[in-house]
C-alpha positions in Angstrom: -56.4 -242.7 37.6 -58.0 -242.1 34.2 -60.2 -239.3 35.6 -57.2 -237.6 37.2 -55.5 -237.5 33.8 -58.6 -236.0 32.2 -58.9 -233.4 35.0 -55.2 -232.5 34.5 -55.6 -232.2 30.8 -58.8 -230.1 31.2 -57.0 -227.8 33.7 -54.1 -227.4 31.3 -56.4 -226.6 28.4 -58.3 -224.0 30.5 -55.0 -222.4 31.5 -53.8 -222.3 27.9 -57.1 -220.7 26.8 -56.8 -218.1 29.5 -53.5 -216.9 28.0 -54.7 -216.8 24.5 -55.3 -213.2 23.5 -58.3 -212.4 21.4 -57.0 -210.3 18.6 -59.3 -207.4 18.1 -58.1 -204.8 15.6 -56.9 -201.5 16.9 -58.5 -198.5 15.4 -57.6 -194.8 15.2 -59.7 -192.0 16.4 -59.2 -188.3 15.3 -58.4 -187.2 18.9 -58.3 -188.2 22.5 -57.6 -186.4 25.7 -55.0 -187.5 28.3 -53.0 -186.4 31.2 -50.0 -187.9 32.9 -49.1 -188.4 36.5 -45.6 -189.1 37.9 -44.5 -190.1 41.4 -41.5 -191.6 43.1 -41.1 -193.8 46.1 -38.0 -191.8 47.0 -39.6 -188.4 47.6 -43.1 -186.9 48.1 -43.1 -184.8 44.9 -45.9 -185.8 42.5 -46.4 -184.2 39.1 -49.6 -183.8 37.0 -49.4 -182.8 33.4 -52.1 -180.6 31.8 -54.9 -182.3 30.1 -53.8 -182.5 26.5 -55.6 -183.2 23.2 -53.6 -185.7 21.2 -54.4 -186.3 17.5 -54.6 -189.7 15.8 -54.8 -191.8 18.9 -55.2 -195.6 18.6 -57.7 -197.5 20.7 -58.0 -201.2 21.3 -60.8 -202.9 19.4 -62.7 -204.5 22.2 -62.9 -202.0 25.1 -61.8 -198.8 23.3 -58.9 -198.4 25.7 -55.8 -196.4 24.8 -53.5 -198.7 22.7 -49.9 -198.4 23.6 -50.4 -196.9 27.1 -46.9 -197.9 27.9 -45.5 -195.9 25.1 -47.2 -192.7 26.4 -46.1 -193.3 29.9 -42.5 -193.9 28.7 -42.7 -190.5 27.0 -43.3 -188.9 30.3 -40.8 -191.0 32.1 -38.1 -190.2 29.5 -38.9 -186.5 30.0 -38.2 -186.7 33.7 -35.1 -188.8 33.2 -33.6 -186.6 30.4 -34.9 -183.1 31.1 -35.3 -183.1 34.9 -32.6 -185.6 35.9 -35.2 -187.5 37.8 -34.8 -191.2 36.8 -36.8 -194.1 38.1 -40.2 -192.3 38.4 -43.4 -194.2 38.1 -45.5 -192.6 35.4 -49.1 -193.3 34.3 -51.3 -191.9 31.6 -55.1 -191.5 31.9 -57.1 -191.0 28.7 -60.5 -190.9 27.1 -62.1 -189.7 23.9 -64.4 -187.4 25.9 -62.9 -184.4 27.6 -65.5 -184.5 30.3 -64.5 -188.0 31.4 -60.8 -187.0 31.6 -61.5 -183.9 33.5 -63.5 -185.9 36.0 -60.6 -188.4 36.5 -58.1 -185.6 36.7 -60.0 -183.7 39.4 -60.6 -186.9 41.4 -56.9 -187.9 41.3 -55.8 -184.3 42.1 -58.2 -184.3 45.1 -56.6 -187.5 46.4 -53.2 -185.8 46.6 -54.2 -182.3 47.7 -57.3 -182.7 49.9 -58.6 -184.6 52.8 -56.2 -186.6 54.9 -53.4 -186.2 52.3 -53.4 -182.4 52.5 -49.9 -181.2 52.8 -48.5 -184.7 52.7 -47.4 -184.4 49.0 -45.7 -181.7 47.1 -48.0 -181.5 44.1 -46.5 -179.8 41.1 -48.1 -179.2 37.7 -46.3 -179.6 34.4 -47.7 -177.3 31.7 -48.1 -178.4 28.1 -45.4 -175.8 27.2 -42.8 -178.0 28.9 -44.1 -181.4 28.1 -46.4 -182.6 25.2 -47.5 -186.1 24.4 -46.9 -187.2 20.8 -49.1 -189.6 19.0 -48.0 -193.2 18.8 -48.6 -195.3 15.7 -50.1 -198.7 16.8 -50.8 -200.0 13.3 -49.9 -203.7 13.4 -50.2 -204.4 9.7 -46.4 -204.3 9.3 -45.9 -206.9 12.0 -48.0 -209.5 10.2 -46.0 -209.3 7.0 
């Protein structure tokens, strides 16, 4: 009975530690490259934005991933909701500090929707930077701690 209590306590502690987030500082880089992708379960139209250079982008401290990815995808989703009257689209953002890496991801993703067994299955459309442009998101958390 005593060992069962110890096992339960140990399991609870492990579960609590799994949810504790290691707070690594976000840091800003002068520029990063990103593109957006938008799709809907209601139709076969998918959109790709141009690869864009965005100034003053924040990255997470530990893995150098884009901080605030949700904010950037909401920018794209709000564009489709407000400008194109296409609500409820699923939008993602792919980014990297190296243009070469983003181009590689862009071409791979574009090939998934235009080539091979998916050729002709999707209506792939491209959204130029003249119509939609990502804006930098400030992820400085120094105000939150005060």
